[in-house]
MARSEKE-546167 format. One record per residue (C-alpha): residue number from 1; residue in three letters; x, y, z. Coordinates in Angstrom, 1 decimal. Layout:
N
<pt><i>NUM</i><aa>ALA</aa><c1>X</c1><c2>Y</c2><c3>Z</c3></pt>
...
This chain:
123
<pt><i>1</i><aa>MET</aa><c1>0.2</c1><c2>0.0</c2><c3>-0.2</c3></pt>
<pt><i>2</i><aa>ASP</aa><c1>1.4</c1><c2>3.5</c2><c3>-1.1</c3></pt>
<pt><i>3</i><aa>LYS</aa><c1>1.0</c1><c2>6.7</c2><c3>0.7</c3></pt>
<pt><i>4</i><aa>TYR</aa><c1>-1.9</c1><c2>7.9</c2><c3>-1.3</c3></pt>
<pt><i>5</i><aa>GLU</aa><c1>-3.9</c1><c2>4.4</c2><c3>-0.5</c3></pt>
<pt><i>6</i><aa>LYS</aa><c1>-2.8</c1><c2>4.7</c2><c3>3.3</c3></pt>
<pt><i>7</i><aa>LEU</aa><c1>-4.2</c1><c2>8.1</c2><c3>3.1</c3></pt>
<pt><i>8</i><aa>LEU</aa><c1>-7.3</c1><c2>7.3</c2><c3>1.7</c3></pt>
<pt><i>9</i><aa>GLU</aa><c1>-7.8</c1><c2>4.1</c2><c3>3.9</c3></pt>
<pt><i>10</i><aa>GLU</aa><c1>-7.0</c1><c2>6.3</c2><c3>7.2</c3></pt>
<pt><i>11</i><aa>ILE</aa><c1>-10.2</c1><c2>8.6</c2><c3>5.6</c3></pt>
<pt><i>12</i><aa>ILE</aa><c1>-12.6</c1><c2>5.9</c2><c3>4.9</c3></pt>
<pt><i>13</i><aa>GLU</aa><c1>-12.0</c1><c2>4.2</c2><c3>8.3</c3></pt>
<pt><i>14</i><aa>ASP</aa><c1>-12.4</c1><c2>7.7</c2><c3>10.5</c3></pt>
<pt><i>15</i><aa>THR</aa><c1>-15.7</c1><c2>7.9</c2><c3>8.1</c3></pt>
<pt><i>16</i><aa>LYS</aa><c1>-16.8</c1><c2>4.5</c2><c3>9.0</c3></pt>
<pt><i>17</i><aa>GLU</aa><c1>-15.8</c1><c2>5.1</c2><c3>12.8</c3></pt>
<pt><i>18</i><aa>GLY</aa><c1>-17.6</c1><c2>8.5</c2><c3>12.9</c3></pt>
<pt><i>19</i><aa>ASN</aa><c1>-14.2</c1><c2>10.3</c2><c3>13.8</c3></pt>
<pt><i>20</i><aa>LEU</aa><c1>-14.9</c1><c2>12.7</c2><c3>10.6</c3></pt>
<pt><i>21</i><aa>THR</aa><c1>-17.8</c1><c2>14.7</c2><c3>10.4</c3></pt>
<pt><i>22</i><aa>TRP</aa><c1>-19.0</c1><c2>15.2</c2><c3>6.9</c3></pt>
<pt><i>23</i><aa>GLU</aa><c1>-21.0</c1><c2>18.3</c2><c3>5.6</c3></pt>
<pt><i>24</i><aa>ILE</aa><c1>-23.0</c1><c2>18.6</c2><c3>2.5</c3></pt>
<pt><i>25</i><aa>ASP</aa><c1>-21.7</c1><c2>21.8</c2><c3>0.6</c3></pt>
<pt><i>26</i><aa>SER</aa><c1>-22.5</c1><c2>23.3</c2><c3>-2.7</c3></pt>
<pt><i>27</i><aa>ALA</aa><c1>-20.1</c1><c2>22.7</c2><c3>-5.1</c3></pt>
<pt><i>28</i><aa>ASN</aa><c1>-20.4</c1><c2>26.0</c2><c3>-6.7</c3></pt>
<pt><i>29</i><aa>TYR</aa><c1>-18.8</c1><c2>27.4</c2><c3>-3.1</c3></pt>
<pt><i>30</i><aa>TYR</aa><c1>-15.5</c1><c2>25.7</c2><c3>-4.4</c3></pt>
<pt><i>31</i><aa>GLU</aa><c1>-15.9</c1><c2>26.5</c2><c3>-8.0</c3></pt>
<pt><i>32</i><aa>LYS</aa><c1>-12.5</c1><c2>28.6</c2><c3>-7.8</c3></pt>
<pt><i>33</i><aa>VAL</aa><c1>-10.7</c1><c2>25.4</c2><c3>-6.7</c3></pt>
<pt><i>34</i><aa>ILE</aa><c1>-12.6</c1><c2>22.6</c2><c3>-8.2</c3></pt>
<pt><i>35</i><aa>PHE</aa><c1>-11.1</c1><c2>21.9</c2><c3>-11.9</c3></pt>
<pt><i>36</i><aa>ASN</aa><c1>-14.1</c1><c2>21.5</c2><c3>-14.1</c3></pt>
<pt><i>37</i><aa>SER</aa><c1>-16.5</c1><c2>22.6</c2><c3>-11.3</c3></pt>
<pt><i>38</i><aa>GLY</aa><c1>-19.5</c1><c2>22.6</c2><c3>-13.5</c3></pt>
<pt><i>39</i><aa>PHE</aa><c1>-19.4</c1><c2>19.0</c2><c3>-13.7</c3></pt>
<pt><i>40</i><aa>ALA</aa><c1>-19.7</c1><c2>18.5</c2><c3>-9.9</c3></pt>
<pt><i>41</i><aa>ALA</aa><c1>-22.9</c1><c2>17.1</c2><c3>-8.8</c3></pt>
<pt><i>42</i><aa>THR</aa><c1>-22.2</c1><c2>16.6</c2><c3>-5.0</c3></pt>
<pt><i>43</i><aa>ALA</aa><c1>-19.8</c1><c2>18.0</c2><c3>-2.6</c3></pt>
<pt><i>44</i><aa>TYR</aa><c1>-19.1</c1><c2>17.6</c2><c3>1.2</c3></pt>
<pt><i>45</i><aa>SER</aa><c1>-16.4</c1><c2>18.6</c2><c3>3.4</c3></pt>
<pt><i>46</i><aa>SER</aa><c1>-14.6</c1><c2>17.9</c2><c3>6.6</c3></pt>
<pt><i>47</i><aa>ASP</aa><c1>-11.6</c1><c2>18.9</c2><c3>8.5</c3></pt>
<pt><i>48</i><aa>ILE</aa><c1>-8.5</c1><c2>16.5</c2><c3>9.5</c3></pt>
<pt><i>49</i><aa>VAL</aa><c1>-5.0</c1><c2>17.3</c2><c3>10.9</c3></pt>
<pt><i>50</i><aa>LYS</aa><c1>-2.1</c1><c2>15.7</c2><c3>9.5</c3></pt>
<pt><i>51</i><aa>ASN</aa><c1>1.1</c1><c2>16.5</c2><c3>11.0</c3></pt>
<pt><i>52</i><aa>GLU</aa><c1>-0.2</c1><c2>19.3</c2><c3>13.2</c3></pt>
<pt><i>53</i><aa>LYS</aa><c1>-1.5</c1><c2>20.9</c2><c3>9.8</c3></pt>
<pt><i>54</i><aa>LYS</aa><c1>-5.1</c1><c2>21.0</c2><c3>9.4</c3></pt>
<pt><i>55</i><aa>PHE</aa><c1>-6.7</c1><c2>20.7</c2><c3>6.2</c3></pt>
<pt><i>56</i><aa>GLU</aa><c1>-10.0</c1><c2>21.0</c2><c3>4.7</c3></pt>
<pt><i>57</i><aa>ILE</aa><c1>-10.9</c1><c2>18.3</c2><c3>2.7</c3></pt>
<pt><i>58</i><aa>VAL</aa><c1>-13.7</c1><c2>18.3</c2><c3>0.2</c3></pt>
<pt><i>59</i><aa>PHE</aa><c1>-14.9</c1><c2>15.4</c2><c3>-1.6</c3></pt>
<pt><i>60</i><aa>VAL</aa><c1>-16.5</c1><c2>16.0</c2><c3>-5.2</c3></pt>
<pt><i>61</i><aa>GLU</aa><c1>-18.2</c1><c2>13.6</c2><c3>-7.4</c3></pt>
<pt><i>62</i><aa>LYS</aa><c1>-18.3</c1><c2>14.6</c2><c3>-10.8</c3></pt>
<pt><i>63</i><aa>TYR</aa><c1>-20.1</c1><c2>13.1</c2><c3>-13.9</c3></pt>
<pt><i>64</i><aa>MET</aa><c1>-17.9</c1><c2>14.4</c2><c3>-17.1</c3></pt>
<pt><i>65</i><aa>PRO</aa><c1>-18.7</c1><c2>13.7</c2><c3>-20.5</c3></pt>
<pt><i>66</i><aa>ASP</aa><c1>-17.2</c1><c2>10.7</c2><c3>-22.0</c3></pt>
<pt><i>67</i><aa>LEU</aa><c1>-16.8</c1><c2>11.2</c2><c3>-25.5</c3></pt>
<pt><i>68</i><aa>GLY</aa><c1>-14.7</c1><c2>8.1</c2><c3>-26.4</c3></pt>
<pt><i>69</i><aa>GLY</aa><c1>-17.5</c1><c2>5.6</c2><c3>-26.7</c3></pt>
<pt><i>70</i><aa>ASP</aa><c1>-18.5</c1><c2>3.3</c2><c3>-29.4</c3></pt>
<pt><i>71</i><aa>TRP</aa><c1>-22.2</c1><c2>4.7</c2><c3>-30.1</c3></pt>
<pt><i>72</i><aa>ASP</aa><c1>-23.6</c1><c2>8.2</c2><c3>-31.0</c3></pt>
<pt><i>73</i><aa>GLY</aa><c1>-24.8</c1><c2>9.1</c2><c3>-27.7</c3></pt>
<pt><i>74</i><aa>ILE</aa><c1>-22.7</c1><c2>11.0</c2><c3>-24.9</c3></pt>
<pt><i>75</i><aa>ALA</aa><c1>-21.9</c1><c2>8.8</c2><c3>-22.0</c3></pt>
<pt><i>76</i><aa>GLN</aa><c1>-21.0</c1><c2>9.9</c2><c3>-18.6</c3></pt>
<pt><i>77</i><aa>LYS</aa><c1>-17.6</c1><c2>9.0</c2><c3>-16.5</c3></pt>
<pt><i>78</i><aa>TYR</aa><c1>-18.0</c1><c2>9.0</c2><c3>-12.6</c3></pt>
<pt><i>79</i><aa>TYR</aa><c1>-15.1</c1><c2>11.1</c2><c3>-11.7</c3></pt>
<pt><i>80</i><aa>PRO</aa><c1>-14.8</c1><c2>11.4</c2><c3>-7.7</c3></pt>
<pt><i>81</i><aa>GLU</aa><c1>-12.1</c1><c2>13.5</c2><c3>-6.3</c3></pt>
<pt><i>82</i><aa>LEU</aa><c1>-10.7</c1><c2>14.4</c2><c3>-2.8</c3></pt>
<pt><i>83</i><aa>TYR</aa><c1>-9.4</c1><c2>17.8</c2><c3>-2.2</c3></pt>
<pt><i>84</i><aa>PHE</aa><c1>-6.9</c1><c2>18.9</c2><c3>0.4</c3></pt>
<pt><i>85</i><aa>LEU</aa><c1>-7.4</c1><c2>22.5</c2><c3>1.1</c3></pt>
<pt><i>86</i><aa>THR</aa><c1>-5.2</c1><c2>24.9</c2><c3>3.2</c3></pt>
<pt><i>87</i><aa>LYS</aa><c1>-5.7</c1><c2>28.6</c2><c3>3.5</c3></pt>
<pt><i>88</i><aa>GLY</aa><c1>-3.4</c1><c2>28.9</c2><c3>0.7</c3></pt>
<pt><i>89</i><aa>GLY</aa><c1>-5.4</c1><c2>26.9</c2><c3>-1.5</c3></pt>
<pt><i>90</i><aa>VAL</aa><c1>-5.2</c1><c2>23.5</c2><c3>-3.1</c3></pt>
<pt><i>91</i><aa>ALA</aa><c1>-2.7</c1><c2>21.5</c2><c3>-1.3</c3></pt>
<pt><i>92</i><aa>PHE</aa><c1>-3.5</c1><c2>18.0</c2><c3>-3.0</c3></pt>
<pt><i>93</i><aa>ILE</aa><c1>-5.8</c1><c2>16.5</c2><c3>-4.9</c3></pt>
<pt><i>94</i><aa>LEU</aa><c1>-6.3</c1><c2>12.8</c2><c3>-4.7</c3></pt>
<pt><i>95</i><aa>ASP</aa><c1>-8.4</c1><c2>11.0</c2><c3>-7.5</c3></pt>
<pt><i>96</i><aa>GLN</aa><c1>-8.0</c1><c2>8.0</c2><c3>-9.8</c3></pt>
<pt><i>97</i><aa>ARG</aa><c1>-4.7</c1><c2>8.6</c2><c3>-10.9</c3></pt>
<pt><i>98</i><aa>TYR</aa><c1>-3.3</c1><c2>7.7</c2><c3>-7.3</c3></pt>
<pt><i>99</i><aa>VAL</aa><c1>-6.2</c1><c2>5.4</c2><c3>-5.9</c3></pt>
<pt><i>100</i><aa>GLU</aa><c1>-8.4</c1><c2>2.9</c2><c3>-7.6</c3></pt>
<pt><i>101</i><aa>VAL</aa><c1>-11.6</c1><c2>4.7</c2><c3>-8.2</c3></pt>
<pt><i>102</i><aa>ASP</aa><c1>-13.8</c1><c2>1.8</c2><c3>-6.7</c3></pt>
<pt><i>103</i><aa>ARG</aa><c1>-12.1</c1><c2>3.2</c2><c3>-3.2</c3></pt>
<pt><i>104</i><aa>LEU</aa><c1>-13.2</c1><c2>6.7</c2><c3>-3.7</c3></pt>
<pt><i>105</i><aa>ALA</aa><c1>-16.5</c1><c2>5.2</c2><c3>-4.4</c3></pt>
<pt><i>106</i><aa>LEU</aa><c1>-16.5</c1><c2>3.6</c2><c3>-1.2</c3></pt>
<pt><i>107</i><aa>LEU</aa><c1>-15.6</c1><c2>6.5</c2><c3>0.3</c3></pt>
<pt><i>108</i><aa>ALA</aa><c1>-18.6</c1><c2>8.4</c2><c3>-1.3</c3></pt>
<pt><i>109</i><aa>ASP</aa><c1>-21.0</c1><c2>5.8</c2><c3>0.0</c3></pt>
<pt><i>110</i><aa>LEU</aa><c1>-19.8</c1><c2>6.2</c2><c3>3.3</c3></pt>
<pt><i>111</i><aa>ILE</aa><c1>-20.1</c1><c2>10.0</c2><c3>3.4</c3></pt>
<pt><i>112</i><aa>LYS</aa><c1>-23.6</c1><c2>9.8</c2><c3>1.9</c3></pt>
<pt><i>113</i><aa>GLU</aa><c1>-24.4</c1><c2>7.6</c2><c3>4.7</c3></pt>
<pt><i>114</i><aa>HIS</aa><c1>-22.9</c1><c2>9.2</c2><c3>7.5</c3></pt>
<pt><i>115</i><aa>ASN</aa><c1>-22.8</c1><c2>13.2</c2><c3>7.0</c3></pt>
<pt><i>116</i><aa>SER</aa><c1>-24.5</c1><c2>15.3</c2><c3>9.3</c3></pt>
<pt><i>117</i><aa>ASP</aa><c1>-27.6</c1><c2>15.8</c2><c3>7.3</c3></pt>
<pt><i>118</i><aa>THR</aa><c1>-28.4</c1><c2>11.7</c2><c3>6.5</c3></pt>
<pt><i>119</i><aa>LYS</aa><c1>-28.0</c1><c2>11.2</c2><c3>10.3</c3></pt>
<pt><i>120</i><aa>LEU</aa><c1>-30.7</c1><c2>13.7</c2><c3>11.1</c3></pt>
<pt><i>121</i><aa>LEU</aa><c1>-32.9</c1><c2>12.0</c2><c3>8.5</c3></pt>
<pt><i>122</i><aa>PHE</aa><c1>-32.8</c1><c2>8.4</c2><c3>9.8</c3></pt>
<pt><i>123</i><aa>ASP</aa><c1>-32.1</c1><c2>9.3</c2><c3>13.9</c3></pt>
């Protein structure tokens, strides 16, 4: 497991255990830092501390056009991203270039199940 996978697994475990509190946000709020923010369907935020440095983490689910298909329609490609923000801007973007998309999709499912609004809905 490399450093990117370890970081994602920590976030997945902290989300499962309730150590990370996720809030639903508007993707528009982050449009200055999210690349191709017009394709963002959902955004959730939380905070973590790594090596005594606080990061705002923003999980974004995008559905981007996939024009490489073999048919005449436009398909959509699922593209989840996890942004690590500091006061200075984007510190890092963890996406499918670094980790498997199915692990990011698992995090998306956990966030949807464990965010503050969903807890209120089902409690």
